[in-house]
PDB file of N, CA, C and O in Angstrom:
ATOM      1  N   MET A   1      66.640  84.954 107.606  1.00  0.00           N
ATOM      2  CA  MET A   1      67.600  85.370 108.588  1.00  0.00           C
ATOM      3  C   MET A   1      68.900  85.725 107.853  1.00  0.00           C
ATOM      4  O   MET A   1      69.394  84.914 107.070  1.00  0.00           O
ATOM      5  N   PRO A   2      69.465  86.920 108.089  1.00  0.00           N
ATOM      6  CA  PRO A   2      70.697  87.322 107.396  1.00  0.00           C
ATOM      7  C   PRO A   2      71.894  86.501 107.871  1.00  0.00           C
ATOM      8  O   PRO A   2      71.986  86.116 109.036  1.00  0.00           O
ATOM      9  N   LEU A   3      72.786  86.253 106.955  1.00  0.00           N
ATOM     10  CA  LEU A   3      74.011  85.519 107.252  1.00  0.00           C
ATOM     11  C   LEU A   3      75.177  86.487 107.229  1.00  0.00           C
ATOM     12  O   LEU A   3      75.428  87.131 106.210  1.00  0.00           O
ATOM     13  N   ASP A   4      75.887  86.599 108.332  1.00  0.00           N
ATOM     14  CA  ASP A   4      77.072  87.453 108.388  1.00  0.00           C
ATOM     15  C   ASP A   4      78.241  86.706 107.771  1.00  0.00           C
ATOM     16  O   ASP A   4      78.519  85.566 108.145  1.00  0.00           O
ATOM     17  N   ALA A   5      78.916  87.329 106.844  1.00  0.00           N
ATOM     18  CA  ALA A   5      80.069  86.713 106.196  1.00  0.00           C
ATOM     19  C   ALA A   5      81.076  87.800 105.871  1.00  0.00           C
ATOM     20  O   ALA A   5      80.727  88.972 105.735  1.00  0.00           O
ATOM     21  N   CYS A   6      82.333  87.390 105.751  1.00  0.00           N
ATOM     22  CA  CYS A   6      83.364  88.336 105.359  1.00  0.00           C
ATOM     23  C   CYS A   6      84.452  87.602 104.587  1.00  0.00           C
ATOM     24  O   CYS A   6      84.537  86.374 104.617  1.00  0.00           O
ATOM     25  N   VAL A   7      85.267  88.363 103.908  1.00  0.00           N
ATOM     26  CA  VAL A   7      86.434  87.845 103.204  1.00  0.00           C
ATOM     27  C   VAL A   7      87.652  88.523 103.816  1.00  0.00           C
ATOM     28  O   VAL A   7      87.675  89.743 103.974  1.00  0.00           O
ATOM     29  N   VAL A   8      88.662  87.734 104.161  1.00  0.00           N
ATOM     30  CA  VAL A   8      89.889  88.250 104.760  1.00  0.00           C
ATOM     31  C   VAL A   8      91.044  87.923 103.822  1.00  0.00           C
ATOM     32  O   VAL A   8      91.198  86.775 103.404  1.00  0.00           O
ATOM     33  N   LEU A   9      91.855  88.920 103.488  1.00  0.00           N
ATOM     34  CA  LEU A   9      93.028  88.728 102.644  1.00  0.00           C
ATOM     35  C   LEU A   9      94.274  88.751 103.519  1.00  0.00           C
ATOM     36  O   LEU A   9      94.454  89.664 104.324  1.00  0.00           O
ATOM     37  N   VAL A  10      95.140  87.739 103.362  1.00  0.00           N
ATOM     38  CA  VAL A  10      96.361  87.620 104.154  1.00  0.00           C
ATOM     39  C   VAL A  10      97.498  87.280 103.202  1.00  0.00           C
ATOM     40  O   VAL A  10      97.327  86.443 102.316  1.00  0.00           O
ATOM     41  N   THR A  11      98.658  87.914 103.367  1.00  0.00           N
ATOM     42  CA  THR A  11      99.816  87.550 102.565  1.00  0.00           C
ATOM     43  C   THR A  11     100.842  86.820 103.420  1.00  0.00           C
ATOM     44  O   THR A  11     100.979  87.084 104.615  1.00  0.00           O
ATOM     45  N   CYS A  12     101.563  85.893 102.782  1.00  0.00           N
ATOM     46  CA  CYS A  12     102.589  85.094 103.446  1.00  0.00           C
ATOM     47  C   CYS A  12     103.851  85.099 102.592  1.00  0.00           C
ATOM     48  O   CYS A  12     103.795  85.277 101.375  1.00  0.00           O
ATOM     49  N   GLY A  13     104.977  84.903 103.245  1.00  0.00           N
ATOM     50  CA  GLY A  13     106.248  84.941 102.541  1.00  0.00           C
ATOM     51  C   GLY A  13     106.636  83.645 101.850  1.00  0.00           C
ATOM     52  O   GLY A  13     107.444  83.655 100.921  1.00  0.00           O
ATOM     53  N   THR A  14     106.059  82.510 102.300  1.00  0.00           N
ATOM     54  CA  THR A  14     106.415  81.225 101.706  1.00  0.00           C
ATOM     55  C   THR A  14     105.172  80.383 101.459  1.00  0.00           C
ATOM     56  O   THR A  14     104.131  80.585 102.083  1.00  0.00           O
ATOM     57  N   LYS A  15     105.302  79.435 100.538  1.00  0.00           N
ATOM     58  CA  LYS A  15     104.217  78.502 100.249  1.00  0.00           C
ATOM     59  C   LYS A  15     103.886  77.674 101.491  1.00  0.00           C
ATOM     60  O   LYS A  15     102.716  77.450 101.800  1.00  0.00           O
ATOM     61  N   GLU A  16     104.926  77.221 102.201  1.00  0.00           N
ATOM     62  CA  GLU A  16     104.718  76.394 103.391  1.00  0.00           C
ATOM     63  C   GLU A  16     103.936  77.143 104.473  1.00  0.00           C
ATOM     64  O   GLU A  16     103.031  76.587 105.094  1.00  0.00           O
ATOM     65  N   GLU A  17     104.296  78.404 104.688  1.00  0.00           N
ATOM     66  CA  GLU A  17     103.584  79.220 105.670  1.00  0.00           C
ATOM     67  C   GLU A  17     102.131  79.408 105.254  1.00  0.00           C
ATOM     68  O   GLU A  17     101.228  79.299 106.083  1.00  0.00           O
ATOM     69  N   ALA A  18     101.903  79.690 103.981  1.00  0.00           N
ATOM     70  CA  ALA A  18     100.546  79.906 103.469  1.00  0.00           C
ATOM     71  C   ALA A  18      99.690  78.654 103.646  1.00  0.00           C
ATOM     72  O   ALA A  18      98.550  78.736 104.102  1.00  0.00           O
ATOM     73  N   GLU A  19     100.241  77.496 103.284  1.00  0.00           N
ATOM     74  CA  GLU A  19      99.482  76.255 103.402  1.00  0.00           C
ATOM     75  C   GLU A  19      99.216  75.883 104.864  1.00  0.00           C
ATOM     76  O   GLU A  19      98.144  75.372 105.189  1.00  0.00           O
ATOM     77  N   HIS A  20     100.185  76.136 105.739  1.00  0.00           N
ATOM     78  CA  HIS A  20      99.992  75.857 107.161  1.00  0.00           C
ATOM     79  C   HIS A  20      98.853  76.718 107.727  1.00  0.00           C
ATOM     80  O   HIS A  20      97.978  76.212 108.430  1.00  0.00           O
ATOM     81  N   ILE A  21      98.872  78.004 107.418  1.00  0.00           N
ATOM     82  CA  ILE A  21      97.819  78.908 107.907  1.00  0.00           C
ATOM     83  C   ILE A  21      96.475  78.522 107.322  1.00  0.00           C
ATOM     84  O   ILE A  21      95.473  78.520 108.036  1.00  0.00           O
ATOM     85  N   ALA A  22      96.431  78.195 106.039  1.00  0.00           N
ATOM     86  CA  ALA A  22      95.173  77.809 105.391  1.00  0.00           C
ATOM     87  C   ALA A  22      94.602  76.551 106.036  1.00  0.00           C
ATOM     88  O   ALA A  22      93.425  76.507 106.392  1.00  0.00           O
ATOM     89  N   ARG A  23      95.436  75.538 106.183  1.00  0.00           N
ATOM     90  CA  ARG A  23      94.998  74.271 106.767  1.00  0.00           C
ATOM     91  C   ARG A  23      94.501  74.461 108.197  1.00  0.00           C
ATOM     92  O   ARG A  23      93.435  73.959 108.556  1.00  0.00           O
ATOM     93  N   THR A  24      95.258  75.174 109.003  1.00  0.00           N
ATOM     94  CA  THR A  24      94.893  75.392 110.404  1.00  0.00           C
ATOM     95  C   THR A  24      93.607  76.193 110.529  1.00  0.00           C
ATOM     96  O   THR A  24      92.758  75.885 111.366  1.00  0.00           O
ATOM     97  N   THR A  25      93.463  77.212 109.706  1.00  0.00           N
ATOM     98  CA  THR A  25      92.270  78.066 109.753  1.00  0.00           C
ATOM     99  C   THR A  25      91.004  77.273 109.450  1.00  0.00           C
ATOM    100  O   THR A  25      89.976  77.467 110.100  1.00  0.00           O
ATOM    101  N   VAL A  26      91.076  76.380 108.466  1.00  0.00           N
ATOM    102  CA  VAL A  26      89.906  75.574 108.121  1.00  0.00           C
ATOM    103  C   VAL A  26      89.667  74.494 109.181  1.00  0.00           C
ATOM    104  O   VAL A  26      88.526  74.264 109.581  1.00  0.00           O
ATOM    105  N   GLU A  27      90.739  73.829 109.639  1.00  0.00           N
ATOM    106  CA  GLU A  27      90.588  72.774 110.656  1.00  0.00           C
ATOM    107  C   GLU A  27      90.000  73.308 111.950  1.00  0.00           C
ATOM    108  O   GLU A  27      89.247  72.602 112.621  1.00  0.00           O
ATOM    109  N   GLU A  28      90.324  74.528 112.310  1.00  0.00           N
ATOM    110  CA  GLU A  28      89.800  75.123 113.541  1.00  0.00           C
ATOM    111  C   GLU A  28      88.486  75.870 113.316  1.00  0.00           C
ATOM    112  O   GLU A  28      88.012  76.586 114.198  1.00  0.00           O
ATOM    113  N   ALA A  29      87.904  75.698 112.134  1.00  0.00           N
ATOM    114  CA  ALA A  29      86.603  76.281 111.770  1.00  0.00           C
ATOM    115  C   ALA A  29      86.585  77.800 111.898  1.00  0.00           C
ATOM    116  O   ALA A  29      85.551  78.392 112.209  1.00  0.00           O
ATOM    117  N   LEU A  30      87.738  78.429 111.656  1.00  0.00           N
ATOM    118  CA  LEU A  30      87.798  79.894 111.640  1.00  0.00           C
ATOM    119  C   LEU A  30      87.419  80.441 110.273  1.00  0.00           C
ATOM    120  O   LEU A  30      87.084  81.618 110.138  1.00  0.00           O
ATOM    121  N   ALA A  31      87.473  79.579 109.253  1.00  0.00           N
ATOM    122  CA  ALA A  31      87.039  79.930 107.893  1.00  0.00           C
ATOM    123  C   ALA A  31      86.437  78.675 107.274  1.00  0.00           C
ATOM    124  O   ALA A  31      86.844  77.557 107.587  1.00  0.00           O
ATOM    125  N   ALA A  32      85.465  78.874 106.395  1.00  0.00           N
ATOM    126  CA  ALA A  32      84.859  77.743 105.700  1.00  0.00           C
ATOM    127  C   ALA A  32      85.750  77.261 104.566  1.00  0.00           C
ATOM    128  O   ALA A  32      85.754  76.077 104.226  1.00  0.00           O
ATOM    129  N   CYS A  33      86.504  78.185 103.984  1.00  0.00           N
ATOM    130  CA  CYS A  33      87.348  77.873 102.842  1.00  0.00           C
ATOM    131  C   CYS A  33      88.486  78.880 102.783  1.00  0.00           C
ATOM    132  O   CYS A  33      88.293  80.055 103.096  1.00  0.00           O
ATOM    133  N   VAL A  34      89.674  78.426 102.382  1.00  0.00           N
ATOM    134  CA  VAL A  34      90.809  79.324 102.165  1.00  0.00           C
ATOM    135  C   VAL A  34      91.426  78.989 100.821  1.00  0.00           C
ATOM    136  O   VAL A  34      91.815  77.846 100.579  1.00  0.00           O
ATOM    137  N   ASN A  35      91.517  79.973  99.952  1.00  0.00           N
ATOM    138  CA  ASN A  35      92.204  79.829  98.668  1.00  0.00           C
ATOM    139  C   ASN A  35      93.628  80.332  98.823  1.00  0.00           C
ATOM    140  O   ASN A  35      93.864  81.367  99.446  1.00  0.00           O
ATOM    141  N   VAL A  36      94.586  79.590  98.249  1.00  0.00           N
ATOM    142  CA  VAL A  36      95.990  79.981  98.285  1.00  0.00           C
ATOM    143  C   VAL A  36      96.423  80.306  96.860  1.00  0.00           C
ATOM    144  O   VAL A  36      96.361  79.456  95.972  1.00  0.00           O
ATOM    145  N   LEU A  37      96.862  81.546  96.651  1.00  0.00           N
ATOM    146  CA  LEU A  37      97.306  81.995  95.330  1.00  0.00           C
ATOM    147  C   LEU A  37      98.738  82.484  95.413  1.00  0.00           C
ATOM    148  O   LEU A  37      99.150  83.039  96.431  1.00  0.00           O
ATOM    149  N   GLY A  38      99.491  82.282  94.356  1.00  0.00           N
ATOM    150  CA  GLY A  38     100.845  82.831  94.324  1.00  0.00           C
ATOM    151  C   GLY A  38     101.850  81.864  93.770  1.00  0.00           C
ATOM    152  O   GLY A  38     101.509  80.828  93.200  1.00  0.00           O
ATOM    153  N   GLY A  39     103.089  82.225  93.950  1.00  0.00           N
ATOM    154  CA  GLY A  39     104.176  81.421  93.422  1.00  0.00           C
ATOM    155  C   GLY A  39     104.536  81.847  92.018  1.00  0.00           C
ATOM    156  O   GLY A  39     103.706  82.390  91.288  1.00  0.00           O
ATOM    157  N   GLY A  40     105.757  81.602  91.651  1.00  0.00           N
ATOM    158  CA  GLY A  40     106.177  81.934  90.299  1.00  0.00           C
ATOM    159  C   GLY A  40     106.104  83.410  89.988  1.00  0.00           C
ATOM    160  O   GLY A  40     106.005  83.790  88.821  1.00  0.00           O
ATOM    161  N   GLY A  41     106.151  84.257  91.013  1.00  0.00           N
ATOM    162  CA  GLY A  41     106.111  85.689  90.779  1.00  0.00           C
ATOM    163  C   GLY A  41     104.734  86.231  90.436  1.00  0.00           C
ATOM    164  O   GLY A  41     104.626  87.338  89.908  1.00  0.00           O
ATOM    165  N   LEU A  42     103.678  85.476  90.725  1.00  0.00           N
ATOM    166  CA  LEU A  42     102.326  85.924  90.392  1.00  0.00           C
ATOM    167  C   LEU A  42     101.853  87.086  91.252  1.00  0.00           C
ATOM    168  O   LEU A  42     101.032  87.895  90.818  1.00  0.00           O
ATOM    169  N   LEU A  43     102.370  87.167  92.467  1.00  0.00           N
ATOM    170  CA  LEU A  43     101.954  88.234  93.375  1.00  0.00           C
ATOM    171  C   LEU A  43     103.190  88.969  93.860  1.00  0.00           C
ATOM    172  O   LEU A  43     104.072  88.372  94.478  1.00  0.00           O
ATOM    173  N   ARG A  44     103.255  90.241  93.585  1.00  0.00           N
ATOM    174  CA  ARG A  44     104.382  91.060  94.016  1.00  0.00           C
ATOM    175  C   ARG A  44     103.813  92.228  94.816  1.00  0.00           C
ATOM    176  O   ARG A  44     102.934  92.948  94.341  1.00  0.00           O
ATOM    177  N   SER A  45     104.319  92.407  96.025  1.00  0.00           N
ATOM    178  CA  SER A  45     103.855  93.480  96.900  1.00  0.00           C
ATOM    179  C   SER A  45     104.914  94.570  96.992  1.00  0.00           C
ATOM    180  O   SER A  45     106.111  94.291  97.070  1.00  0.00           O
ATOM    181  N   PHE A  46     104.454  95.814  96.982  1.00  0.00           N
ATOM    182  CA  PHE A  46     105.314  96.982  97.143  1.00  0.00           C
ATOM    183  C   PHE A  46     104.852  97.723  98.391  1.00  0.00           C
ATOM    184  O   PHE A  46     103.659  97.964  98.572  1.00  0.00           O
ATOM    185  N   TYR A  47     105.812  98.086  99.257  1.00  0.00           N
ATOM    186  CA  TYR A  47     105.450  98.739 100.519  1.00  0.00           C
ATOM    187  C   TYR A  47     106.665  99.478 101.064  1.00  0.00           C
ATOM    188  O   TYR A  47     107.796  99.243 100.639  1.00  0.00           O
ATOM    189  N   ILE A  48     106.408 100.374 102.010  1.00  0.00           N
ATOM    190  CA  ILE A  48     107.485 101.106 102.670  1.00  0.00           C
ATOM    191  C   ILE A  48     107.806 100.404 103.981  1.00  0.00           C
ATOM    192  O   ILE A  48     106.908 100.139 104.781  1.00  0.00           O
ATOM    193  N   TRP A  49     109.084 100.100 104.207  1.00  0.00           N
ATOM    194  CA  TRP A  49     109.553  99.497 105.455  1.00  0.00           C
ATOM    195  C   TRP A  49     110.877 100.155 105.814  1.00  0.00           C
ATOM    196  O   TRP A  49     111.800 100.211 105.001  1.00  0.00           O
ATOM    197  N   GLU A  50     110.953 100.647 107.035  1.00  0.00           N
ATOM    198  CA  GLU A  50     112.134 101.358 107.502  1.00  0.00           C
ATOM    199  C   GLU A  50     112.532 102.471 106.525  1.00  0.00           C
ATOM    200  O   GLU A  50     113.699 102.638 106.170  1.00  0.00           O
ATOM    201  N   GLU A  51     111.511 103.218 106.111  1.00  0.00           N
ATOM    202  CA  GLU A  51     111.652 104.397 105.257  1.00  0.00           C
ATOM    203  C   GLU A  51     112.215 104.095 103.870  1.00  0.00           C
ATOM    204  O   GLU A  51     112.720 104.998 103.203  1.00  0.00           O
ATOM    205  N   LYS A  52     112.137 102.842 103.427  1.00  0.00           N
ATOM    206  CA  LYS A  52     112.604 102.470 102.099  1.00  0.00           C
ATOM    207  C   LYS A  52     111.526 101.683 101.372  1.00  0.00           C
ATOM    208  O   LYS A  52     110.784 100.913 101.981  1.00  0.00           O
ATOM    209  N   LEU A  53     111.451 101.887 100.065  1.00  0.00           N
ATOM    210  CA  LEU A  53     110.520 101.113  99.242  1.00  0.00           C
ATOM    211  C   LEU A  53     111.030  99.682  99.130  1.00  0.00           C
ATOM    212  O   LEU A  53     112.176  99.448  98.745  1.00  0.00           O
ATOM    213  N   GLN A  54     110.172  98.734  99.468  1.00  0.00           N
ATOM    214  CA  GLN A  54     110.504  97.309  99.406  1.00  0.00           C
ATOM    215  C   GLN A  54     109.590  96.636  98.392  1.00  0.00           C
ATOM    216  O   GLN A  54     108.516  97.146  98.072  1.00  0.00           O
ATOM    217  N   GLN A  55     110.025  95.490  97.893  1.00  0.00           N
ATOM    218  CA  GLN A  55     109.154  94.656  97.072  1.00  0.00           C
ATOM    219  C   GLN A  55     109.470  93.195  97.343  1.00  0.00           C
ATOM    220  O   GLN A  55     110.629  92.810  97.496  1.00  0.00           O
ATOM    221  N   ASP A  56     108.419  92.393  97.398  1.00  0.00           N
ATOM    222  CA  ASP A  56     108.562  90.974  97.687  1.00  0.00           C
ATOM    223  C   ASP A  56     107.554  90.176  96.884  1.00  0.00           C
ATOM    224  O   ASP A  56     106.469  90.661  96.564  1.00  0.00           O
ATOM    225  N   GLU A  57     107.926  88.942  96.562  1.00  0.00           N
ATOM    226  CA  GLU A  57     106.966  87.989  96.034  1.00  0.00           C
ATOM    227  C   GLU A  57     106.296  87.336  97.229  1.00  0.00           C
ATOM    228  O   GLU A  57     106.970  86.929  98.175  1.00  0.00           O
ATOM    229  N   GLU A  58     104.982  87.235  97.195  1.00  0.00           N
ATOM    230  CA  GLU A  58     104.249  86.696  98.333  1.00  0.00           C
ATOM    231  C   GLU A  58     103.169  85.733  97.857  1.00  0.00           C
ATOM    232  O   GLU A  58     102.857  85.659  96.669  1.00  0.00           O
ATOM    233  N   TRP A  59     102.624  85.019  98.786  1.00  0.00           N
ATOM    234  CA  TRP A  59     101.480  84.140  98.585  1.00  0.00           C
ATOM    235  C   TRP A  59     100.269  84.827  99.201  1.00  0.00           C
ATOM    236  O   TRP A  59     100.368  85.398 100.288  1.00  0.00           O
ATOM    237  N   LEU A  60      99.136  84.778  98.525  1.00  0.00           N
ATOM    238  CA  LEU A  60      97.914  85.424  98.988  1.00  0.00           C
ATOM    239  C   LEU A  60      96.913  84.376  99.446  1.00  0.00           C
ATOM    240  O   LEU A  60      96.610  83.427  98.723  1.00  0.00           O
ATOM    241  N   LEU A  61      96.401  84.566 100.667  1.00  0.00           N
ATOM    242  CA  LEU A  61      95.321  83.721 101.176  1.00  0.00           C
ATOM    243  C   LEU A  61      94.027  84.517 101.088  1.00  0.00           C
ATOM    244  O   LEU A  61      93.966  85.672 101.510  1.00  0.00           O
ATOM    245  N   ILE A  62      93.004  83.894 100.540  1.00  0.00           N
ATOM    246  CA  ILE A  62      91.662  84.469 100.542  1.00  0.00           C
ATOM    247  C   ILE A  62      90.829  83.593 101.468  1.00  0.00           C
ATOM    248  O   ILE A  62      90.495  82.456 101.135  1.00  0.00           O
ATOM    249  N   MET A  63      90.500  84.134 102.629  1.00  0.00           N
ATOM    250  CA  MET A  63      89.751  83.389 103.642  1.00  0.00           C
ATOM    251  C   MET A  63      88.298  83.783 103.595  1.00  0.00           C
ATOM    252  O   MET A  63      87.958  84.965 103.654  1.00  0.00           O
ATOM    253  N   LYS A  64      87.431  82.771 103.488  1.00  0.00           N
ATOM    254  CA  LYS A  64      85.988  83.027 103.422  1.00  0.00           C
ATOM    255  C   LYS A  64      85.291  82.248 104.523  1.00  0.00           C
ATOM    256  O   LYS A  64      84.069  82.319 104.650  1.00  0.00           O
TER     257      LYS A  64
END
């Protein structure tokens, strides 16, 4: 029987926000596992917001 699975990538602005989302997602059985990566400038995102190039350090959640 095939098993449906997916990976969801989510970025957060703070460590606290990332850990809260990770913990809640697993506790509510919305994901089997969530990895939290980032901090110390490890993840930098570049994007356009209000017609200007922005950059931010973010935390990455990998939800499985």
